[in-house]
C-alpha positions, 0 to 999 in steps of 0.5 A, a space after each residue: 959260939 957254944 951250943 946250949 947244953 939242952 940243944 946238944 942233948 936234943 940233937 943227940 936224942 933226935 939222932 938216937 931216937 930214929 934207930 930206936 923207933 925203927 927197932 920198936 916198930 920191927 919188934 911190934 910187927 913181929 907180934 907180942 912176945 909169949 
C-alpha cells in the first residue's frame, strides 16, 4: 500500500522540524544578533 504524498511530506517535515527547532532555540538563547 502506497503512502499518500501529503503523509510522506508530513513525516519528512516532522523529522526535519526537530533539529531546526532545536537550532532556533540555541540561537535565541544566545540573544539577538547586533
